[in-house]
C-alpha positions in Angstrom: 34.7 11.3 -27.2 34.1 14.6 -25.1 33.3 14.6 -21.7 30.1 15.0 -19.8 28.4 17.4 -19.8 30.4 19.2 -22.6 30.7 22.7 -22.9 31.0 24.9 -26.0 32.4 28.7 -25.6 32.1 31.3 -28.5 32.3 35.1 -28.4 28.5 35.7 -29.7 25.8 38.4 -28.6 23.3 36.4 -30.4 23.1 32.9 -31.5 20.3 30.7 -33.3 20.2 27.0 -31.9 18.8 24.7 -35.0 17.9 21.0 -34.4 21.5 19.2 -34.8 20.8 15.6 -36.0 24.5 14.7 -35.6 24.3 15.7 -31.9 20.6 14.8 -31.1 20.6 16.3 -28.3 19.2 19.4 -26.4 21.8 22.4 -26.0 21.3 24.8 -22.9 22.9 28.3 -23.8 23.6 31.0 -21.4 25.3 34.5 -22.2 27.9 35.9 -20.0 30.1 39.0 -20.9 30.0 38.7 -24.6 30.2 34.8 -24.5 27.9 31.9 -24.6 28.5 29.0 -23.0 26.1 25.6 -24.3 26.0 22.4 -22.6 25.0 19.0 -24.6 22.8 17.4 -22.2 22.4 14.3 -24.0 26.3 13.7 -24.6 26.5 11.2 -21.8 29.7 9.3 -20.8 30.1 6.2 -22.2 31.5 5.2 -18.6 27.8 5.3 -17.3 26.6 1.9 -17.2 23.4 2.7 -15.7 22.4 4.8 -18.6 23.6 1.9 -20.9 21.5 -0.6 -19.2 18.4 1.5 -19.5 18.9 2.1 -23.0 18.8 -1.7 -23.6 15.4 -2.1 -22.0 12.9 -0.6 -24.7 9.3 0.4 -22.8 6.1 0.8 -23.9 4.4 2.0 -20.7 0.9 2.6 -19.7 -0.6 3.8 -16.2 -3.7 1.4 -16.0 -5.4 2.5 -12.9 -5.4 5.1 -10.3 -7.0 3.8 -7.2 -9.3 4.9 -4.4 -9.6 2.0 -2.2 -12.0 2.2 1.3 -11.3 -1.1 3.8 -11.5 -3.5 3.4 -10.2 -4.0 0.3 -7.8 -6.3 -1.6 -7.0 -7.1 -5.3 -4.6 -9.6 -7.0 -2.5 -9.5 -10.3 -1.4 -12.2 -12.2 2.0 -12.9 -13.5 2.6 -11.5 -16.8 6.7 -11.0 -17.2 6.5 -7.3 -17.5 7.6 -4.8 -15.3 5.0 -3.6 -12.8 4.4 -1.1 -10.2 2.3 0.6 -7.0 2.7 3.8 -5.8 0.7 4.4 -2.5 -0.4 8.1 -2.5 -2.4 8.1 0.6 -3.0 6.0 3.7 -1.3 2.3 3.7 -1.3 -1.3 2.3 0.3 -4.5 2.4 2.1 -6.2 -0.6 2.2 -10.0 -1.1 5.1 -11.4 -3.5 4.3 -14.9 -4.8 7.0 -17.1 -3.3 8.6 -14.0 -1.5 8.6 -14.3 2.7 5.6 -12.7 4.6 4.1 -9.4 3.1 5.6 -6.0 2.9 3.9 -2.9 4.5 3.5 -0.1 2.5 2.8 3.5 3.7 2.1 6.8 2.1 5.1 7.9 -0.3 6.4 4.6 -0.8 6.8 2.7 -4.6 7.2 -0.5 -5.2 8.3 -1.7 -8.5 8.0 -5.3 -9.8 10.9 -5.5 -12.1 9.2 -9.0 -14.1 5.8 -8.3 -12.9 5.7 -11.5 -10.6 2.3 -12.8 -9.4 1.2 -10.6 -6.5 -1.4 -9.2 -4.1 -2.2 -5.9 -2.5 -4.8 -5.4 0.7 -5.3 -3.2 3.4 -4.4 -6.0 5.7 -2.5 -9.0 5.9 -5.5 -11.2 6.2 -8.0 -9.8 3.8 -9.5 -11.7 1.1 -8.2 -10.4 -2.3 -10.1 -10.7 -5.8 -8.6 -10.7 -8.8 -8.0 -7.0 -10.5 -9.4 -8.3 -13.8 -13.0 -9.4 -12.2 -13.1 -6.2 -10.2 -12.2 -4.1 -13.3 -14.9 -6.0 -15.2 -17.8 -5.5 -12.2 -16.6 -2.0 -11.2 -15.0 -0.3 -14.1 -12.9 3.2 -13.6 -14.8 6.2 -13.7 -14.6 9.0 -16.4 -11.3 10.1 -14.8 -9.7 6.4 -14.8 -10.0 5.8 -11.2 -11.0 3.0 -9.6 -13.3 3.0 -6.3 -13.6 -0.2 -4.5 -13.7 -1.8 -1.3 -16.0 -1.0 1.7 -16.4 2.2 4.0 -13.3 2.1 6.2 -10.4 3.9 6.3 -9.0 5.0 2.7 -5.7 4.1 0.7 -5.2 5.8 -2.9 -2.6 4.0 -5.2 -1.3 4.8 -8.7 -0.6 1.1 -10.4 1.2 0.8 -13.7 1.9 -1.7 -15.8 4.3 -1.8 -18.6 5.4 -4.2 -21.7 9.3 -4.4 -23.0 10.3 -5.2 -26.2 11.3 -8.2 -27.3 8.9 -10.1 -25.1 8.3 -10.2 -21.3 11.2 -11.2 -18.7 14.4 -9.1 -20.2 17.2 -11.3 -18.9 18.4 -7.8 -17.5 15.2 -7.4 -15.5 15.2 -11.2 -14.4 18.7 -10.6 -13.1 17.1 -7.7 -10.6 15.2 -9.1 -7.4 11.4 -9.7 -7.7 10.5 -6.4 -5.4 12.0 -3.2 -4.9 10.6 -0.8 -2.3 11.9 2.9 -2.4 10.4 4.1 0.9 9.0 7.8 1.3 9.7 9.8 4.2 7.2 11.2 6.4 4.3 10.0 4.4 6.2 12.0 1.1 7.6 10.3 -1.6 11.4 10.8 -2.4 12.0 14.3 -4.6 12.1 12.9 -8.1 9.3 10.3 -7.6 7.1 13.1 -6.0 7.9 15.4 -9.2 6.9 12.8 -11.5 3.7 12.1 -9.7 2.8 15.6 -9.5 3.0 15.6 -13.2 1.2 12.6 -13.5 -1.6 13.7 -11.3 -1.9 16.8 -13.1 -2.5 15.0 -16.5 -4.8 12.3 -15.2 -7.0 15.2 -13.2 -7.0 17.1 -16.7 -9.1 16.8 -20.2 -6.7 17.9 -22.0 -5.8 16.9 -25.9 -3.0 14.4 -25.8 -3.1 13.7 -22.1 -3.0 9.9 -22.7 0.2 10.0 -24.5 1.9 12.3 -22.0 0.4 10.0 -19.1 2.3 6.9 -20.8 5.2 8.9 -21.2 5.4 10.1 -17.3 5.0 6.6 -16.5 8.0 5.4 -18.5 10.0 7.9 -16.8 8.9 6.5 -13.4 9.7 3.1 -14.2 13.1 4.1 -15.5 13.6 6.3 -12.5 12.9 3.1 -10.4 15.0 1.0 -12.3 17.9 2.9 -12.0 17.5 2.9 -8.3 17.7 -0.7 -8.7 20.5 -0.5 -11.1 22.4 1.5 -8.9 21.9 -1.1 -6.0 23.3 -4.0 -8.1 26.3 -1.8 -8.9 27.3 -1.6 -5.3 30.2 -4.1 -3.6 26.8 -6.5 -2.8 25.8 -6.9 -6.4 26.6 -8.2 -9.7 28.5 -5.6 -12.2 26.5 -3.8 -14.3 28.0 -4.9 -17.4 27.4 -8.4 -16.5 23.4 -7.5 -16.9 23.9 -6.2 -20.4 25.4 -9.8 -21.7 22.5 -12.3 -22.2 24.1 -15.4 -21.2 25.8 -14.1 -17.9 22.4 -12.3 -16.8 20.9 -15.4 -17.4 23.3 -17.4 -15.0 22.9 -14.5 -12.4 19.1 -14.7 -12.5 19.3 -18.6 -11.8 21.6 -17.9 -8.9 19.4 -15.6 -7.3 16.2 -17.2 -8.1 17.8 -20.8 -6.4 20.5 -19.8 -3.9 19.8 -23.0 -2.0 20.8 -25.1 -4.9 24.2 -26.8 -4.9 25.2 -24.7 -8.1 28.9 -26.1 -9.7 30.5 -24.2 -12.8 30.0 -26.8 -15.3 25.9 -26.6 -14.6 25.6 -22.9 -14.7 27.5 -23.0 -18.0 25.3 -25.8 -19.4 22.4 -24.0 -18.4 23.6 -20.9 -20.3 25.1 -22.7 -23.2 28.5 -22.1 -22.8 31.4 -24.1 -22.2 32.9 -24.1 -18.3 36.3 -22.3 -19.4 34.2 -19.7 -21.6 31.4 -19.2 -19.0 34.1 -18.7 -16.2 36.6 -16.6 -18.0 33.5 -14.0 -19.0 31.8 -13.9 -15.6 35.0 -13.3 -14.1 35.7 -10.6 -16.4 31.9 -9.0 -16.3 31.4 -9.7 -12.6 34.4 -9.1 -11.2 34.7 -12.8 -9.2 34.4 -16.4 -9.8 31.1 -18.1 -10.4 31.4 -19.7 -7.4 32.5 -16.8 -4.9 29.3 -15.0 -6.3 27.1 -18.0 -5.8 28.6 -17.7 -1.9 28.0 -14.2 -1.6 24.2 -14.6 -3.1 23.3 -17.0 -0.8 24.4 -15.0 2.3 22.9 -11.7 1.1 19.7 -14.0 0.6 19.9 -15.0 4.0 20.3 -11.7 5.4 17.1 -10.7 3.9 15.7 -13.8 5.5 16.8 -12.6 9.0 15.5 -9.2 8.3 11.9 -10.0 6.9 11.0 -13.3 8.6 10.8 -14.8 11.7 12.5 -18.4 10.2 14.9 -20.1 12.9 18.6 -20.2 11.7 18.1 -23.9 10.5 15.7 -23.0 8.3 17.2 -20.4 7.0 20.7 -22.3 6.4 18.7 -25.0 4.6 17.0 -22.3 2.1 20.7 -20.9 1.4 22.3 -24.0 0.6 24.2 -24.8 3.9 24.0 -27.9 5.2 24.4 -27.4 8.9 23.7 -24.6 11.0 27.3 -24.3 11.9 28.8 -23.9 8.8 26.1 -21.3 8.2 27.0 -19.2 11.3 30.8 -19.7 10.2 30.2 -18.2 6.5 27.9 -15.4 7.9 30.0 -14.3 10.3 33.3 -14.2 8.0 31.1 -11.9 5.6 29.1 -9.7 7.8 31.6 -9.6 11.0 28.8 -10.9 13.2 26.7 -13.7 13.8 23.2 -14.2 12.3 21.5 -13.9 15.5 23.6 -10.0 16.0 22.4 -9.1 12.5 18.8 -10.0 13.0 18.8 -7.8 16.1 19.7 -4.5 14.3 17.1 -2.6 12.8 17.3 -1.8 9.2 16.8 1.7 8.0 17.2 1.6 4.5 15.7 4.2 1.9 15.7 1.7 -0.8 15.0 -1.9 0.2 15.7 -4.8 -2.6 14.0 -8.0 -1.2 15.5 -11.4 -1.9 14.8 -13.9 -4.4 11.7 -16.2 -3.5 11.6 -18.5 -0.7 9.0 -20.8 0.8 10.3 -20.7 4.1 7.1 -18.5 4.9 4.7 -20.1 2.6 2.8 -17.6 0.2 -0.5 -16.5 1.2 -3.3 -16.7 -1.2 -6.7 -14.4 -0.9 -8.2 -17.3 0.6 -5.9 -17.6 3.8 -5.2 -15.9 6.8 -1.5 -14.6 7.4 0.4 -15.5 10.4 1.7 -12.3 12.4 3.5 -9.8 10.2 5.9 -6.9 10.7 7.0 -3.9 8.4 10.1 -5.3 6.4 
């Protein structure tokens, strides 16, 4: 197959570009000194595993709300198994994902996708009660421009919220293998460049009353989610995550999802193999081929990555974190952590993180999840 992008040259002064069913792509042409160079934009490199994964996930997307909130306010969204996202376009708020430790502060420009649509709450402050979004929409329907106005008379927050359905039913194995929450931070109150461009198009369409706007908005929301998933997949591609090829294998992706959702469990190769209906030998061989390491080595690395997230986002003691990540003693946890990260857990906790993309660990009950009736303990920005 040709390299990507592919360029074709021919000495023509004028050429027409008819649609090509065979190529199925977009061709961009430029004439220089009597020679026309054509670049096929959709002839992607087959080694691009991220593109392969994004093609597997077939999305039917709908932006369900632009919200103008005034403090105090809060809403909850039931778990539905399909991807969802929230973008803060103005102001600030807090996101709580069911089972996640603590709450996550979001500021203007931040995007928070939830790959499998976990139960979650969004509110102006950690302790603010939150009504169910369905109840709010029933009593306070959006205006003629599709905007929801809700809350009191305090400081305002603007949100763009989206929900999606995927082909083949909820909770696609590839999405289950991703962490339950991803936060893509903006900079100085503005989204990252690709998100800003997509939001500008969405804003233009949602404020216009042009024919076809609904379909255009749906397609743009699809683009937004695809861009966010690309960020998440590229994080998985890093040395701290499973190989992308593993996520395209349904059984191995399911095993990875099990490991991430229960890092404290005393997993064995035999138990994981049984959970995904493979023999022990077949599972081990396929896992190593696709992930690049043995199942148990991956379990260990996942536990320590989860521990690192807990050190950053909670005030749990080292003994609590050791228990929640499958280590019998604080000593064994300290030893394993230092061997992998080159420093003790305490030293790691003392280093302030500054990532542009934050991927939060699998659910952990060290900090009990809040409901809209509960008041949170002290919180800090993750």
